[in-house]
VOLOTI-71254 format. One record per atom (N, C-alpha, C, O, CB): chain; x, y, z; atom name. Coordinates in Angstrom, 2 decimals. Last residue first. Glycine has a CB too. Layout:
# VOLOTI-71254
A/X/Y/Z/CA .
...
END
This chain:
# VOLOTI-71254
A/36.98/144.88/102.50/N .
A/37.66/144.92/101.20/CA .
A/37.27/146.10/100.42/C .
A/37.75/146.29/99.31/O .
A/37.39/143.71/100.41/CB .
A/37.69/145.01/105.92/N .
A/36.77/145.26/104.81/CA .
A/37.58/145.35/103.53/C .
A/38.71/145.85/103.51/O .
A/35.93/146.54/105.04/CB .
A/37.97/143.26/108.88/N .
A/38.68/143.68/107.68/CA .
A/37.68/143.83/106.55/C .
A/36.91/142.91/106.26/O .
A/39.80/142.68/107.29/CB .
A/37.09/144.27/112.06/N .
A/36.82/143.46/110.88/CA .
A/37.52/144.08/109.69/C .
A/37.62/145.30/109.56/O .
A/35.30/143.34/110.62/CB .
A/38.10/143.94/115.36/N .
A/38.20/144.75/114.15/CA .
A/37.98/143.82/112.97/C .
A/38.58/142.76/112.87/O .
A/39.58/145.49/114.05/CB .
A/36.92/143.99/118.54/N .
A/37.13/143.12/117.39/CA .
A/37.06/143.99/116.15/C .
A/36.07/144.69/115.92/O .
A/36.07/141.96/117.34/CB .
A/38.34/144.93/121.58/N .
A/37.59/145.34/120.40/CA .
A/37.93/144.39/119.26/C .
A/39.09/144.04/119.06/O .
A/37.90/146.81/120.01/CB .
A/38.30/144.79/125.06/N .
A/38.64/144.06/123.83/CA .
A/37.74/144.55/122.71/C .
A/36.52/144.57/122.87/O .
A/38.49/142.53/124.03/CB .
A/37.46/145.85/127.42/N .
A/38.56/146.54/126.72/CA .
A/38.95/145.87/125.40/C .
A/39.86/146.35/124.72/O .
A/39.76/146.62/127.62/CB .
A/35.63/144.10/128.41/N .
A/35.17/145.44/128.03/CA .
A/36.22/146.18/127.21/C .
A/35.89/147.04/126.40/O .
A/34.82/146.25/129.28/CB .
A/37.06/141.81/129.15/N .
A/36.25/141.77/127.93/CA .
A/35.74/143.14/127.50/C .
A/35.45/143.33/126.32/O .
A/35.09/140.84/128.12/CB .
A/40.37/142.93/130.13/N .
A/38.99/142.52/130.45/CA .
A/38.17/142.53/129.17/C .
A/38.54/143.20/128.21/O .
A/38.35/143.45/131.54/CB .
A/43.55/141.63/129.10/N .
A/42.53/142.69/129.17/CA .
A/41.16/142.11/129.52/C .
A/40.85/140.95/129.23/O .
A/42.45/143.45/127.82/CB .
A/46.05/140.22/131.09/N .
A/45.02/139.94/130.10/CA .
A/43.94/141.00/130.22/C .
A/43.46/141.26/131.32/O .
A/44.43/138.51/130.31/CB .
A/49.09/142.10/131.47/N .
A/47.91/141.44/132.02/CA .
A/46.92/141.20/130.90/C .
A/46.95/141.88/129.88/O .
A/47.26/142.28/133.15/CB .
A/52.61/142.41/132.05/N .
A/51.45/142.47/131.17/CA .
A/50.30/141.72/131.84/C .
A/50.51/140.84/132.66/O .
A/51.78/141.86/129.76/CB .
A/55.21/142.63/133.06/N .
A/54.07/143.15/133.82/CA .
A/52.85/143.35/132.92/C .
A/52.14/144.35/133.04/O .
A/54.44/144.47/134.50/CB .
A/57.38/141.40/132.02/N .
A/56.90/142.59/131.32/CA .
A/55.69/143.23/132.00/C .
A/55.20/144.27/131.54/O .
A/56.55/142.23/129.89/CB .
A/57.80/139.28/133.84/N .
A/58.89/140.19/133.48/CA .
A/58.39/141.49/132.86/C .
A/58.92/142.57/133.14/O .
A/59.84/139.50/132.52/CB .
A/55.18/138.13/134.36/N .
A/56.19/138.33/135.40/CA .
A/57.22/139.40/135.01/C .
A/57.47/140.32/135.79/O .
A/56.90/137.02/135.71/CB .
A/53.64/138.09/132.00/N .
A/53.07/138.63/133.24/CA .
A/54.15/138.94/134.27/C .
A/54.03/139.93/134.99/O .
A/52.07/137.65/133.83/CB .
A/55.42/137.02/130.11/N .
A/54.77/138.31/129.87/CA .
A/54.22/138.91/131.15/C .
A/54.33/140.12/131.37/O .
A/53.63/138.15/128.85/CB .
A/56.11/134.56/131.22/N .
A/57.15/135.58/131.05/CA .
A/56.53/136.96/130.84/C .
A/57.04/137.95/131.34/O .
A/58.07/135.23/129.86/CB .
A/53.56/133.31/131.06/N .
A/54.23/133.49/132.35/CA .
A/55.30/134.57/132.27/C .
A/55.39/135.41/133.16/O .
A/54.85/132.16/132.83/CB .
A/53.12/133.25/128.29/N .
A/52.21/134.00/129.16/CA .
A/52.86/134.29/130.51/C .
A/52.74/135.39/131.04/O .
A/50.89/133.22/129.36/CB .
A/55.22/131.56/127.53/N .
A/55.16/132.93/127.01/CA .
A/54.26/133.79/127.89/C .
A/54.60/134.93/128.20/O .
A/54.64/132.93/125.54/CB .
A/54.44/129.24/128.90/N .
A/55.72/129.89/129.22/CA .
A/55.71/131.33/128.74/C .
A/56.15/132.23/129.46/O .
A/56.90/129.12/128.59/CB .
A/52.02/128.63/127.66/N .
A/52.04/128.89/129.11/CA .
A/53.33/129.59/129.51/C .
A/53.31/130.47/130.37/O .
A/51.88/127.57/129.90/CB .
A/52.76/128.16/125.00/N .
A/51.92/129.31/125.34/CA .
A/51.98/129.64/126.83/C .
A/52.01/130.81/127.21/O .
A/50.47/129.03/124.94/CB .
A/56.17/127.34/124.29/N .
A/54.85/126.94/124.79/CA .
A/54.07/128.17/125.23/C .
A/54.65/129.12/125.78/O .
A/54.97/125.93/125.96/CB .
A/58.75/127.79/123.49/N .
A/57.68/128.43/122.73/CA .
A/56.29/128.06/123.21/C .
A/55.31/128.45/122.57/O .
A/57.81/128.07/121.29/CB .
A/60.34/126.28/125.13/N .
A/60.47/127.74/125.18/CA .
A/59.32/128.44/124.47/C .
A/58.97/129.56/124.81/O .
A/61.80/128.17/124.56/CB .
A/59.53/123.69/124.41/N .
A/59.37/124.14/125.80/CA .
A/59.43/125.66/125.88/C .
A/58.65/126.28/126.61/O .
A/60.46/123.52/126.70/CB .
A/60.19/123.60/121.72/N .
A/58.77/123.46/122.10/CA .
A/58.54/123.91/123.54/C .
A/57.48/124.45/123.85/O .
A/58.32/122.00/121.93/CB .
A/62.96/123.94/121.96/N .
A/62.15/124.91/121.22/CA .
A/60.68/124.81/121.62/C .
A/60.02/125.82/121.82/O .
A/62.31/124.71/119.71/CB .
A/63.67/121.63/123.36/N .
A/63.92/122.95/123.95/CA .
A/63.07/124.01/123.27/C .
A/62.52/124.89/123.94/O .
A/65.42/123.31/123.84/CB .
A/62.95/119.68/121.48/N .
A/62.30/119.71/122.80/CA .
A/62.46/121.07/123.46/C .
A/61.52/121.61/124.04/O .
A/62.87/118.62/123.71/CB .
A/64.72/120.39/119.44/N .
A/63.27/120.45/119.20/CA .
A/62.51/120.49/120.52/C .
A/61.54/121.23/120.66/O .
A/62.82/119.25/118.36/CB .
A/67.16/119.87/120.71/N .
A/66.83/121.24/120.31/CA .
A/65.33/121.40/120.02/C .
A/64.75/122.43/120.34/O .
A/67.63/121.64/119.07/CB .
A/67.00/117.10/121.00/N .
A/67.06/117.95/122.19/CA .
A/66.70/119.39/121.86/C .
A/66.01/120.06/122.63/O .
A/68.46/117.89/122.82/CB .
A/67.01/116.34/118.30/N .
A/65.86/116.03/119.14/CA .
A/65.83/116.89/120.40/C .
A/64.76/117.35/120.81/O .
A/65.86/114.57/119.52/CB .
A/69.58/117.22/117.62/N .
A/68.41/117.79/116.96/CA .
A/67.15/117.54/117.78/C .
A/66.31/118.43/117.94/O .
A/68.25/117.21/115.54/CB .
A/71.17/115.50/119.18/N .
A/71.20/116.95/119.44/CA .
A/69.98/117.63/118.82/C .
A/69.40/118.53/119.43/O .
A/72.50/117.57/118.88/CB .
A/70.55/113.08/117.93/N .
A/70.23/113.27/119.35/CA .
A/70.18/114.76/119.68/C .
A/69.26/115.22/120.36/O .
A/71.27/112.55/120.26/CB .
A/71.57/113.62/115.37/N .
A/70.15/113.34/115.53/CA .
A/69.71/113.51/116.98/C .
A/68.62/114.03/117.24/O .
A/69.83/111.92/115.06/CB .
A/74.27/113.90/115.96/N .
A/73.54/115.06/115.44/CA .
A/72.04/114.85/115.59/C .
A/71.31/115.79/115.91/O .
A/73.90/115.32/113.96/CB .
A/74.88/111.27/116.72/N .
A/75.05/112.37/117.68/CA .
A/74.26/113.60/117.24/C .
A/73.66/114.28/118.07/O .
A/76.54/112.72/117.83/CB .
A/74.37/109.93/114.29/N .
A/73.59/109.61/115.49/CA .
A/73.68/110.73/116.52/C .
A/72.67/111.09/117.13/O .
A/74.07/108.28/116.10/CB .
A/76.34/111.11/112.68/N .
A/74.93/111.25/112.34/CA .
A/74.05/110.99/113.56/C .
A/73.10/111.73/113.82/O .
A/74.55/110.30/111.19/CB .
A/78.67/110.18/113.93/N .
A/78.38/111.62/113.92/CA .
A/76.91/111.87/113.62/C .
A/76.29/112.74/114.23/O .
A/79.27/112.33/112.88/CB .
A/78.36/107.45/113.32/N .
A/78.38/107.88/114.73/CA .
A/78.08/109.38/114.82/C .
A/77.32/109.81/115.69/O .
A/79.75/107.57/115.38/CB .
A/78.56/107.57/110.56/N .
A/77.32/107.07/111.17/CA .
A/77.23/107.50/112.62/C .
A/76.16/107.88/113.10/O .
A/77.23/105.52/111.06/CB .
A/81.19/108.45/110.34/N .
A/80.10/109.30/109.86/CA .
A/78.75/108.86/110.43/C .
A/77.91/109.69/110.76/O .
A/80.04/109.29/108.33/CB .
A/82.55/106.22/111.35/N .
A/82.67/107.51/112.03/CA .
A/81.54/108.45/111.62/C .
A/80.99/109.16/112.45/O .
A/84.04/108.15/111.72/CB .
A/81.84/104.32/109.43/N .
A/81.42/104.13/110.82/CA .
A/81.51/105.43/111.61/C .
A/80.65/105.72/112.45/O .
A/82.29/103.05/111.49/CB .
A/83.09/105.42/107.17/N .
A/81.64/105.27/107.20/CA .
A/81.14/105.12/108.64/C .
A/80.14/105.72/109.02/O .
A/81.20/104.06/106.36/CB .
A/85.79/105.18/107.89/N .
A/85.21/106.51/107.67/CA .
A/83.68/106.45/107.75/C .
A/83.05/107.33/108.34/O .
A/85.64/107.08/106.31/CB .
A/85.94/102.36/107.91/N .
A/86.19/103.12/109.14/CA .
A/85.59/104.52/109.03/C .
A/84.96/105.01/109.97/O .
A/87.71/103.20/109.42/CB .
A/85.48/101.88/105.21/N .
A/84.55/101.34/106.20/CA .
A/84.70/102.08/107.52/C .
A/83.70/102.38/108.18/O .
A/84.77/99.83/106.39/CB .
A/87.74/103.10/104.11/N .
A/86.41/103.65/103.82/CA .
A/85.36/103.14/104.80/C .
A/84.45/103.88/105.18/O .
A/86.00/103.30/102.38/CB .
A/89.72/101.37/105.14/N .
A/89.75/102.80/105.43/CA .
A/88.37/103.43/105.21/C .
A/87.90/104.20/106.05/O .
A/90.80/103.50/104.55/CB .
A/88.97/98.88/104.08/N .
A/89.03/99.08/105.54/CA .
A/88.99/100.55/105.90/C .
A/88.31/100.95/106.85/O .
A/90.29/98.43/106.12/CB .
A/89.20/99.47/101.33/N .
A/87.92/99.04/101.89/CA .
A/87.90/99.27/103.40/C .
A/86.93/99.79/103.93/O .
A/87.66/97.56/101.56/CB .
A/91.94/100.04/101.14/N .
A/90.96/101.10/100.87/CA .
A/89.60/100.75/101.44/C .
A/88.91/101.61/101.98/O .
A/90.85/101.35/99.36/CB .
A/92.96/97.47/101.69/N .
A/93.31/98.61/102.55/CA .
A/92.29/99.73/102.38/C .
A/91.83/100.31/103.37/O .
A/94.73/99.11/102.24/CB .
A/91.92/96.05/99.54/N .
A/91.54/95.66/100.90/CA .
A/91.83/96.80/101.87/C .
A/91.03/97.06/102.77/O .
A/92.29/94.38/101.34/CB .
A/93.23/97.37/97.44/N .
A/91.77/97.45/97.53/CA .
A/91.28/97.03/98.91/C .
A/90.30/97.59/99.41/O .
A/91.11/96.58/96.45/CB .
A/95.92/96.69/98.01/N .
A/95.48/98.09/98.04/CA .
A/93.97/98.20/98.18/C .
A/93.47/99.02/98.95/O .
A/95.94/98.81/96.77/CB .
A/95.83/93.90/97.66/N .
A/96.24/94.47/98.95/CA .
A/95.74/95.91/99.06/C .
A/95.20/96.30/100.10/O .
A/97.78/94.42/99.11/CB .
A/95.11/93.78/94.96/N .
A/94.24/93.18/95.98/CA .
A/94.55/93.76/97.35/C .
A/93.64/94.08/98.11/O .
A/94.39/91.64/96.00/CB .
A/97.34/95.01/93.81/N .
A/96.01/95.61/93.65/CA .
A/95.03/95.07/94.69/C .
A/94.22/95.82/95.22/O .
A/95.47/95.36/92.24/CB .
A/99.34/93.19/94.43/N .
A/99.40/94.53/95.02/CA .
A/98.05/95.24/94.90/C .
A/97.67/95.99/95.80/O .
A/100.50/95.37/94.35/CB .
A/98.44/91.08/92.83/N .
A/98.52/90.91/94.29/CA .
A/98.56/92.27/94.98/C .
A/97.90/92.47/96.00/O .
A/99.76/90.08/94.67/CB .
A/98.71/92.23/90.27/N .
A/97.40/91.81/90.75/CA .
A/97.39/91.65/92.27/C .
A/96.43/92.05/92.93/O .
A/96.98/90.49/90.09/CB .
A/101.50/92.56/90.20/N .
A/100.61/93.73/90.12/CA .
A/99.22/93.39/90.64/C .
A/98.61/94.19/91.36/O .
A/100.53/94.23/88.67/CB .
A/102.25/89.87/90.29/N .
A/102.66/90.77/91.37/CA .
A/101.77/92.01/91.37/C .
A/101.34/92.46/92.43/O .
A/104.16/91.18/91.21/CB .
A/101.12/89.03/87.87/N .
A/100.68/88.40/89.13/CA .
A/101.04/89.30/90.31/C .
A/100.24/89.47/91.22/O .
A/101.33/87.00/89.30/CB .
A/102.55/90.63/86.04/N .
A/101.10/90.76/86.15/CA .
A/100.57/90.15/87.45/C .
A/99.66/90.71/88.06/O .
A/100.42/90.10/84.95/CB .
A/105.15/89.64/86.43/N .
A/104.86/91.05/86.72/CA .
A/103.35/91.26/86.89/C .
A/102.93/91.98/87.78/O .
A/105.40/91.96/85.59/CB .
A/104.73/87.03/85.53/N .
A/105.15/87.27/86.91/CA .
A/104.85/88.70/87.32/C .
A/104.35/88.96/88.42/O .
A/106.66/86.98/87.08/CB .
A/104.11/87.48/82.85/N .
A/103.10/86.90/83.73/CA .
A/103.45/87.10/85.20/C .
A/102.56/87.33/86.03/O .
A/102.94/85.40/83.44/CB .
A/106.62/88.50/82.03/N .
A/105.41/89.32/81.93/CA .
A/104.31/88.79/82.85/C .
A/103.65/89.57/83.54/O .
A/104.91/89.36/80.48/CB .
A/108.25/86.27/82.45/N .
A/108.52/87.52/83.17/CA .
A/107.29/88.42/83.16/C .
A/106.95/89.02/84.18/O .
A/109.72/88.26/82.54/CB .
A/107.04/84.44/80.67/N .
A/107.11/84.15/82.11/CA .
A/107.34/85.42/82.92/C .
A/106.71/85.63/83.96/O .
A/108.22/83.13/82.41/CB .
A/107.48/85.78/78.25/N .
A/106.11/85.50/78.69/CA .
A/106.09/85.22/80.19/C .
A/105.21/85.71/80.89/O .
A/105.52/84.29/77.90/CB .
A/110.27/85.75/78.23/N .
A/109.56/87.03/78.22/CA .
A/108.13/86.83/78.71/C .
A/107.62/87.63/79.50/O .
A/109.56/87.65/76.80/CB .
A/110.73/82.99/78.16/N .
A/111.26/83.80/79.26/CA .
A/110.53/85.14/79.36/C .
A/110.21/85.59/80.46/O .
A/112.77/84.04/79.08/CB .
A/109.52/82.23/75.76/N .
A/108.97/81.75/77.04/CA .
A/109.49/82.54/78.24/C .
A/108.76/82.75/79.21/O .
A/109.31/80.28/77.23/CB .
A/111.27/83.80/73.95/N .
A/109.83/84.02/74.06/CA .
A/109.24/83.46/75.37/C .
A/108.51/84.19/76.04/O .
A/109.12/83.39/72.87/CB .
A/113.88/82.76/74.08/N .
A/113.59/84.08/74.63/CA .
A/112.09/84.27/74.86/C .
A/111.69/84.85/75.87/O .
A/114.12/85.17/73.70/CB .
A/113.80/80.29/72.82/N .
A/114.30/80.37/74.20/CA .
A/113.84/81.68/74.85/C .
A/113.46/81.70/76.02/O .
A/115.84/80.27/74.23/CB .
A/112.85/80.76/70.30/N .
A/112.18/79.72/71.09/CA .
A/112.64/79.74/72.55/C .
A/111.92/79.26/73.42/O .
A/112.45/78.34/70.48/CB .
A/114.66/82.62/69.33/N .
A/113.29/83.05/69.60/CA .
A/112.55/82.03/70.49/C .
A/111.73/82.41/71.32/O .
A/112.53/83.25/68.29/CB .
A/116.90/81.11/68.79/N .
A/116.95/82.07/69.90/CA .
A/115.55/82.51/70.29/C .
A/115.28/82.76/71.46/O .
A/117.81/83.29/69.52/CB .
A/116.19/77.65/68.17/N .
A/116.35/79.03/67.72/CA .
A/116.27/79.98/68.93/C .
A/115.65/79.66/69.94/O .
A/115.27/79.40/66.66/CB .
A/118.12/74.96/69.31/N .
A/116.90/75.74/69.45/CA .
A/117.13/77.14/68.91/C .
A/118.17/77.74/69.18/O .
A/116.44/75.80/70.92/CB .
A/119.69/72.63/67.14/N .
A/119.82/73.79/68.03/CA .
A/118.49/74.52/68.10/C .
A/117.80/74.68/67.09/O .
A/120.94/74.75/67.54/CB .
A/119.25/70.81/65.17/N .
A/118.74/70.48/66.49/CA .
A/118.91/71.62/67.49/C .
A/118.33/71.59/68.58/O .
A/119.44/69.25/67.01/CB .
A/120.51/71.82/62.93/N .
A/119.06/71.77/62.94/CA .
A/118.51/71.52/64.34/C .
A/117.41/71.97/64.66/O .
A/118.57/70.70/61.99/CB .
A/123.16/71.45/63.62/N .
A/122.66/72.81/63.45/CA .
A/121.14/72.84/63.47/C .
A/120.55/73.79/63.99/O .
A/123.18/73.40/62.13/CB .
A/123.27/68.65/63.60/N .
A/123.52/69.36/64.84/CA .
A/122.97/70.78/64.74/C .
A/122.36/71.26/65.69/O .
A/125.02/69.39/65.18/CB .
A/122.87/68.11/60.89/N .
A/121.89/67.62/61.86/CA .
A/122.04/68.36/63.19/C .
A/121.04/68.65/63.84/O .
A/122.05/66.11/62.06/CB .
A/125.14/69.27/59.82/N .
A/123.84/69.82/59.44/CA .
A/122.76/69.38/60.43/C .
A/121.87/70.16/60.78/O .
A/123.46/69.38/58.00/CB .
A/127.05/67.56/60.92/N .
A/127.07/68.98/61.26/CA .
A/125.73/69.63/60.93/C .
A/125.25/70.47/61.69/O .
A/128.22/69.70/60.53/CB .
A/126.42/65.20/59.66/N .
A/126.22/65.27/61.11/CA .
A/126.22/66.73/61.55/C .
A/125.47/67.10/62.46/O .
A/127.32/64.47/61.86/CB .
A/127.24/65.84/57.08/N .
A/125.84/65.52/57.31/CA .
A/125.53/65.61/58.81/C .
A/124.45/66.08/59.17/O .
A/125.52/64.10/56.77/CB .
A/129.99/66.20/57.40/N .
A/129.16/67.34/57.03/CA .
A/127.68/67.07/57.28/C .
A/126.94/67.98/57.65/O .
A/129.39/67.68/55.56/CB .
A/131.17/64.59/60.39/N .
A/130.86/64.54/58.97/CA .
A/129.98/65.73/58.63/C .
A/129.27/66.23/59.51/O .
A/130.15/63.20/58.59/CB .
A/133.75/65.37/62.67/N .
A/132.33/65.31/62.33/CA .
A/132.13/65.35/60.82/C .
A/132.84/66.04/60.09/O .
A/131.57/66.46/62.98/CB .
A/136.39/63.07/63.11/N .
A/135.98/64.41/62.71/CA .
A/134.51/64.33/62.34/C .
A/134.07/63.34/61.76/O .
A/136.85/64.96/61.52/CB .
A/138.13/61.17/65.49/N .
A/136.97/61.31/64.62/CA .
A/136.67/62.78/64.35/C .
A/136.71/63.61/65.25/O .
A/135.74/60.63/65.24/CB .
A/140.43/61.33/67.08/N .
A/140.46/60.51/65.88/CA .
A/139.30/60.80/64.94/C .
A/139.45/60.70/63.72/O .
A/140.46/59.05/66.25/CB .
A/139.95/62.78/69.32/N .
A/140.97/63.29/68.41/CA .
A/140.95/62.53/67.09/C .
A/141.42/63.05/66.08/O .
A/142.36/63.20/69.04/CB .
A/136.48/63.09/69.89/N .
A/137.77/62.41/70.10/CA .
A/138.75/62.92/69.05/C .
A/138.34/63.44/68.01/O .
A/137.62/60.84/70.02/CB .
A/134.29/65.21/71.34/N .
A/135.01/64.83/70.14/CA .
A/136.29/64.11/70.53/C .
A/137.05/64.53/71.41/O .
A/135.33/66.07/69.26/CB .
A/131.10/65.02/72.72/N .
A/132.55/65.04/72.97/CA .
A/133.24/64.53/71.71/C .
A/132.83/63.54/71.11/O .
A/132.93/64.16/74.23/CB .
A/128.51/67.09/71.47/N .
A/129.13/65.78/71.69/CA .
A/130.62/65.93/71.94/C .
A/131.28/66.84/71.44/O .
A/128.88/64.84/70.47/CB .
A/126.50/69.37/73.03/N .
A/127.71/69.27/72.21/CA .
A/128.37/67.91/72.48/C .
A/128.74/67.62/73.62/O .
A/128.70/70.45/72.51/CB .
A/123.15/69.07/72.73/N .
A/124.27/68.87/73.64/CA .
A/125.48/68.62/72.76/C .
A/125.47/67.76/71.87/O .
A/124.02/67.67/74.65/CB .
A/120.19/70.72/72.17/N .
A/121.45/70.30/71.59/CA .
A/122.50/70.20/72.67/C .
A/122.70/71.14/73.44/O .
A/121.91/71.26/70.50/CB .
A/117.09/69.42/72.74/N .
A/118.11/70.34/73.21/CA .
A/119.44/69.83/72.68/C .
A/119.74/68.64/72.76/O .
A/118.12/70.47/74.78/CB .
A/115.15/67.61/72.31/N .
A/115.25/68.70/71.36/CA .
A/116.25/69.75/71.79/C .
A/116.26/70.86/71.25/O .
A/113.91/69.33/71.17/CB .
A/115.01/65.36/73.77/N .
A/114.32/66.53/74.30/CA .
A/114.37/67.71/73.35/C .
A/113.70/68.72/73.58/O .
A/114.91/66.92/75.63/CB .
A/116.60/63.69/72.22/N .
A/115.21/63.32/72.46/CA .
A/114.40/64.52/72.95/C .
A/113.23/64.67/72.58/O .
A/115.14/62.19/73.49/CB .
A/119.05/64.98/72.35/N .
A/118.38/64.88/71.06/CA .
A/116.91/64.53/71.24/C .
A/116.06/65.02/70.49/O .
A/119.07/63.83/70.18/CB .
A/119.62/64.67/75.07/N .
A/119.47/66.01/74.51/CA .
A/118.76/65.99/73.18/C .
A/117.96/66.88/72.88/O .
A/120.82/66.67/74.37/CB .
A/119.91/61.92/75.20/N .
A/118.80/62.56/75.92/CA .
A/118.55/63.95/75.35/C .
A/117.40/64.36/75.18/O .
A/119.09/62.64/77.43/CB .
A/120.75/60.62/71.90/N .
A/121.07/61.03/73.27/CA .
A/119.84/61.69/73.90/C .
A/118.86/61.97/73.21/O .
A/122.29/62.00/73.30/CB .
A/119.84/57.79/70.00/N .
A/119.73/59.23/70.25/CA .
A/120.06/59.53/71.70/C .
A/119.70/58.78/72.61/O .
A/118.31/59.75/69.90/CB .
A/121.37/55.50/67.97/N .
A/121.00/55.74/69.37/CA .
A/121.00/57.24/69.63/C .
A/122.04/57.89/69.49/O .
A/121.98/55.00/70.34/CB .
A/120.19/54.11/65.05/N .
A/121.00/55.17/65.62/CA .
A/120.47/55.47/67.01/C .
A/119.27/55.65/67.21/O .
A/120.99/56.45/64.73/CB .
END
């Protein structure tokens, strides 16, 4: 018996009927058996659709994570720049504090603005603390 391409592949192809020949009951049973069940057609389509959705979701996740990485990296660089600026300002404030609090500056301001003078040794009294 010569099998058609559809029979070899397991796909049912409706044979052309001539007006003279009627299908035999045995041939009808063979044709019904060669039809693919609906589940065999639908399942691969559902799996393919599901895999396509998962691939698209994965691609969108990669795009989003790359975008978030760039945004966070930019934020980090801005924070590092702010940190550097604050460190420079802190160093300047420390220098200013040490300059303003230096003994020579305090003594100079006391003598010039407040008209204070260093007492002579005769005017200095040492007080001892007793318990």
